[in-house]
N, C-alpha and C positions, 0 to 999 in steps of 0.2 A: 544881869550877867549874860553874859556873851555864850553862845551854842558854837558846838563845832561839830559836824559830822564826822564820827568815829568808823563807822562801816558803811559802805554802799558796795553790795553785791549783787548781781544778776547772774545766776547760773541756769543755763539752758540745759533744759533735761532734753535726753533720749527718749524714744518711745518707750523702750524697754524700761525705762527708769520712771515714767509718767509723762513725757511730755511735757511741755509748755515751759516754766521755768520759777526757780524760787527766788524770790527777792527779799532780801535784808538790809533795812536803812537803819542807823542807830547814830542818835546825837545825845553828847554831854555836853554839862556846863563846866565850867572852870575848876570847879572841886573836883569833876570825875564824876558827878551823878547823872544816871541815864535821865534825859528828860523829854525824849522824843524816840518813838521807835515805829516801825512797820516792818512786821514779818508778813508774807504772803507768798501761798502757792497759785499762779496764775495759769490758767488756760482758757482760751477762749472756745475751744473743741467744747470743752465739758461744761461752761458757763460762761456764756457771754455777757451778762450783766454785770453790774459791779465794776468795770473796767478788766472784766475777765479773771478777778479774783474769784477762786474756788474756795480758799481757805483763807483766812489771814487774821491777824492781831494788830491794833496800832491803840492809840492814847491822842489822835487827833480830836477837835473838838471837845478838850476837855474831859474826857472819859475813856477809861480802860475798855477796850471791847473786842469782840470775835466776831467775825465775818465768815458765814458758811452759805455759799450759794444763794445770795442774796440777803440772807435774814442776819441781822445785827442784833447781838445782845451784849448787856452790859457783863464785865466779869469782874474777879474780885482780883486784883493786881497783890500780890505778895513779894515779888522780888521780879527785877527782868531775867534775871538767869532762870527760876522756876518757869516765866514764861516761854522764853525761848525752848526748853526743856518740852513744854506740853505742844507747843506749835510742832517741834521735831517730832514728837510720840504722834499727834492727831495726823500729822502728813505720812508718817509712816503705816498709820492704820488706815488710812485712805489708800494709799498707794497699795497697799496689799487687799484691800477688798474689790477693787478694782482690775486686779490682777489675774 
């Protein structure tokens, strides 16, 4: 089944909103099922490793996992929508903790 990228967003953040960038990439198959995703907060000034990924979620390499400052852990995947909500909530908590 062929995949197509349905989201490809890079949002540059001001210093006030966290600096760095938010990255969202999402692919789906012909039936509309999400097959791949990459959600990330990237800021080389905070964490230069892992391609600048401070916080992120993806399902590359055959598993759903979370990145945080160089640590990678497998996560339970319930739905893409739930995962995107989790990413947004964790990003907001991180931002708030640094402010």
